[in-house]
C-alpha positions, 0 to 999 in steps of 0.5 A: 681486790686484786692483791686479795684474788691473786693471793687466793690463786697463789695459795691455791696453785701452791697447794695444788702442786704440794698436793700433786707432789705429794701423791706423786712421791706415795704413788706406787707403780705397778710391780712387773715379775716373771715366775719360772720354776726352780730346778731348770728355770723354765717360765711357768704360765697360768700361775695365779698370783693372789693378794692375800689382803684383798683377794684380787689376783693375777695370772702369769702369761706365756713367759711367766710374766704378771704385774701386780698393782702394788707392793704386799703379800701374795700366795702363788699357786699352780697344780704340780708345784708347791703353794708359796706366799712371799712378799712382792717389792719392787725389787723383786723381779723374779719369783721361783716355784718347786715341783709338788712331787706328788703331782708330777704329772703336772709339772713342766717339763723340758724333755723335748726342749719344748715345755710341756705339761708331763701329762700331755706329752706324747713319750714315756717320760719319768721324773725322779724328784729330789723327794724321791731321791731323798726317800733313801740313802744319798751315796747311790741312785740306784735306789731312786732309778730302780723305782722307775719302771722299765729302768733296772740299775745294778750295783756290784759296788759303788763304782761298778754299776750297769743300767739298762732302759727296756732292755737296752744296755744290759748285754754291755759286760761293765758299765752302762752303754747305749744310753745317752746322758746329759747333765744340763746340756753337757753329754755325759755320754763319751764318744764310745757310746759309754755313760757313767752317772753314779759319779755325781753327787746326788745333792747336786741334782734337782731331778733326773727326767727319763726319756725311755726308748728311741723317743727323743730326736733332740738328744740323738735319737739313743736306742735305749733312751736318754737320762737328763740330769738338772742341777739344783739351782740356788734360790734368788734373793736368799743365802744359806749354808747348809751342811749333812753328815752321815755314817753307816755300815762298813766304815760309810761316812760322808760329808756334805757342805752346801752354800747358795747365795741369791740376789735379785738377778743372780744365784750361786751354788757351791757343793763339796762332798767327801764320801768314804767307805771300808766297803762289805767285801775284801779290797772294796774301800772307796773314797770320792771327793767332789766340787760342783758350781753351779750359777744363773745370772738373769741379765735383763728380759732377753738374756739369761746365763748359766755356768756349771763346773763339776770335778770328782776325784775317786779312788776305789778298789776293785773286789769284782765278780765271784764264782757260784762257790765263793758267792754262797760261801764266802760273799765277803771275799774279793776275786782271788786274782784282784785281792792279790793284785789289790786291784783299783781305779784312780779317776779324776773327771772334770766338766765345764759348760757355759749356756746362754739363753736369748729371747728374741721375741715372744715367739722366737729364742735361742739357746746355745751351749759350749762345753769341755770335759776331761777324764784321766784314770789310772787302773791296775788290774790282774791282767794288766794295767790300765792308763786312759786320758781323755778330753772333749769339747762340743757346742749345742745350739737350738732355736725354739718358736712358736707360730700360731698353734705350732711349737718347734725347735730345731738345732744341732749339737757337735761333739769330739773327744780325744782319747789316748789309752796305754796297757802296761805288764802288772807285775804283781805276782813277782812282787813280795806278797802284799805289795799289789800291783807294780807297772812293767813294760808297755805292750800297747799305746792307742790314740783315737779321735772320736767325733759326732754330730746331731741335727734335730728336728722336732715339733708340736702341732695342736691340732685341736684343744684336746689333741696334739701331734709331734714330728721329730727328726734326727740326723746323726753322723758317727766316726772314729780315727785310730791311731796304734803307736805301739807297732811290732811284729807281735802287734799288727798296726791297727791304725785306721779310719771308720765312719758309720753310715749316716743315720736319720731317725724319725719319730711321729706321735700324737697325744689326745686328752680325753677328759680333764684327768685322763690323756693318751698318747702313741709313738713310733719312733727310730734309734740307734747305738754305735758299736764302741771302737773296741767293738770295731777290732777284729781278732788280729787286730785290724778295723771290721769295716762290716760292722754295723750299728744297732738300730730299731724302731719303738712303738709305743701306746700310754695313758696318764690318769688322774681320779678322785680329785687327783689323789690316784694318778696311774700311768701306763705303758705298752711297747715294742721295741725290734732292734736288729744288727744285734752287737755281741761282745765275744770274749777273746781274753781277760780284757779283750772283746770284739763285737759281731752283729749277730742278731735281732731281739724284741723287746715287748714290755709293759710299764706302770706307775701309781700313786695314791694320797691316802691322807692328805691333812695338815697334820698328816701326809701318807702317800703310796706309790707302786711301779711294776715291769713286764718284760718280755724280751727274746732273741728273735734270730741269734747264731753266735759261733755256730749256737743258735740261740733264737727263741731264748730269753734276753740275757741279763734282764728279770721278766718282772720287777715291782717297786712299792713303798709309803711314805709319811710325813707329819705337821711335827716333823716326823717322817718315814718312808718304806720301800720294797723291791721284788726282782725275778729270775734273770737268765745269766747266759745266753743259751738259758741254762743258768738263771739268778735266784729271784729276790725280794729287798726291803728299805726304810728310813725315817727321820725328824725335822725341826725348825729351831728359829727362823733362820736355823733348821735341823734334820736328823734321819736314820735308815736300814737297807736289805732289812730282812738280810737277803742274800742276792747277786746285786749285778750279774756278770752275763756269759762269763768265761773262766780261764786256766780251768777257774769256775766263771765268775757270774755273780756280785754279792749284795751288802747284807743288813746295814744301817745309816745315820745323819744329821742335816743343819741348814742356816738362812742368813 
C-alpha cells in the first residue's frame, strides 16, 4: 500500500513538473516596444496600438514606450501620422511612424528642442514634407520653399539663389544672408552670416522646419528666421535599394542611388546623386555630385547615437544678370564679360557631425553634437579670380527636462571657422579668343578667424489644460580677426580685430486652445544679424569700428484651426518686424562693397495657409492647398549718400504672392499635381523708380506608381514647368550699377516652358 501511494505521488509530481515546464516553454513574455517618428527620432506619446485579432489596445507613454502581452499583428494610429500595421515580435524594439502630409498641424515638431504638436506652438513654424518636395522637380528646393507664405526664393540659375524670410535677406545682392540654417544640429550658416542650402540633394531631406522671424532663441535669434533641414533616416528592420533617373530640357540628366539597411537597433543610409545640365542660357553648364551618409544607433534604453556626413562636388558656369535690352530680346545670352571670361565656380564642400542623445531619467535628457565642415572654391570672374578655403569646427549641447507642468531646455553652441581668400588678376582679355579665364598675379590675400557662441534657454509652462506660456533667452557674442597678408604702398594693412557688442535676445510667447480645433498664439521676440567682415571694411581698407549689427523686434499673433472633421485647415499669422541699424551694401566697384548703417525698416505682413481635403475615399484622394503672402515693407528712416528714401517700399520683394494647387492620388497608382504661383511687382531700386513686372507661373506633374510584387516597386513621372511659357525675371539684382557706360544689369531671365521625366525603381530585400 505504501509502495502504491508512493507511486501515485511520484507520477503526480512528474506530471506537475512536466506541465510546468511545458507551460513555461510556451508562455510568452510581454513585449515592450518604443514608437518614434521616423523623420527625426522623436518619441511619440499617445499612440494607439491595437491588436488586429482581438481589438485590445495599448497607449504609448511620454517616452514612446508601450507594452503588449504577446506577439501578433498590431495597428498603430496617431493623428498627424500615417497608420501602419506590423507584426510585433520579441526582437522588435522600435517602431517608426511617418508623418501624414495632409495633417501637418498635428505633427510633433522639434523646432524649439521641446517636442510639441505644431498646432500648440506659439511661433509661426511651417513644415515642408517630403511629399511637398516631390510635388515638383527635385533639382532645386525653389518650388517647395515658395509654397511657404513669407518665404521668397529667387533663382537665377541652379547655383545662383537668394532666400528671404519676411523681407530679411532681400537686400543681399548675391546669395542668402541674415537667415540661419541647420542640417540636423550642424550649422550651415558660415561665420560670415551666409547660408547655402541649395547644394544639398533633396532626396536626403525628410522635411524642412522653417521658423519665421526672430522667434528661435535656441538657434541664435536670427533676425530673419531659421531653416532646419531634417535628414532622411532609414527604416529599421528593412533593407532597400532605390534608383531614380530624371532627364529634361536643356540637357538635364539626374541620377540618384539610395541604399538603406536597418536592423533592430541600427539604421544606415547612403545616397549618391549626380546632376548635370547644359542650362537654358549661354555659359550655364552645371555639374554636381553629392554623397550623403546617415546612420542612427539605438545603443540601449538611455543612449542613442547618430552620425551624418555629406560631400558636394560642384562645377557650375555663371551667365550672370542681364540689362533690360538683353533680357527682353536675347534672354538666352550670358552677360558679355562673363561669357568672354567663361566665368564659373568650382566648389567642394563637406560636413561631418556626431550627435549623442542620453536619457538620464524619464524627465531629463541631454543632446550633444560635435561637427566640422570645409569649403574650397575656385571662382574665375571677369574682374578677378577668387580662391576661398574655409574650415569650421563646433560643438552644441543642450539639456531638456520636465518639472511638473514646466518643460525647459538650456544649452550652448560654439562655432569657429577659419577663412582664407586670395584674389588674382584675370588675364582673359589678353589670351586668345575662346580661352576663357587665365590666372595672373595675386593682388590680395586675407586670413580671417570668425567665432561666435550662443547660450540659450527656453521654457514652456503649462498654465492650464488649454494655455501655455513660453519664455526664451539667447546670449550671443561674435568677433572677427582679420590678417592682411598682402601689404604694399598701394594696399594698406587691413589687419585687425573686431568684436560686436554682446546681444541678449529675449522671447515671450503664449498659446491658447480655444476649442479642440482652434488654437491661437502670440509672441514678442528680439533678433539680430551681424555684418559680414566685408561690410566692416571702409573704402580705405580699414575696419569700421562704428558699424553695428541689424537688430529688430518681432510682434506676432496667429491661429491654427481645423473645421469639418479636420478636412479644412487654416493657418493665419499677422506680424510686424521693426528693424533698426539697417545694413546697406554700398557698391564701390565690380566686386567691392562697404556696409553702412543707413536707417530703419518696418516689415508688416499677413500670411495664410489653407488646406482642404475634397475627397478622402479609399479609391481617390483630392487635396487642395493655398498660401498667400501680403507684404507691407517700407523704409521708415533711410538716408543714403544724401538721398532720402524714407517711406519707399523695401527693395527686392513683391507686395503679394499667391501659391495654390491640387494633388490627386488614386488607388490605381495614378497621381498628379498642379501648382500656380502669382508674384506681384518688385521694387528694383531704393528710389522705387523701377519695378519688375508681375507674373504668374503654372507647373504640373503626373505619374504612375505600381507595385510589381511585394519586393519591387515602380514610379514613373512626367512634369512641365512654366506651362504657359511666361517670360519673367526669376531673380532681381537690386540697385545694380553700370560701369564704363554700360547699362545696369538688373535681370536674371527665367527658363521658358521646359519638361522633365523620370523613373524610380525600388527593391526591398
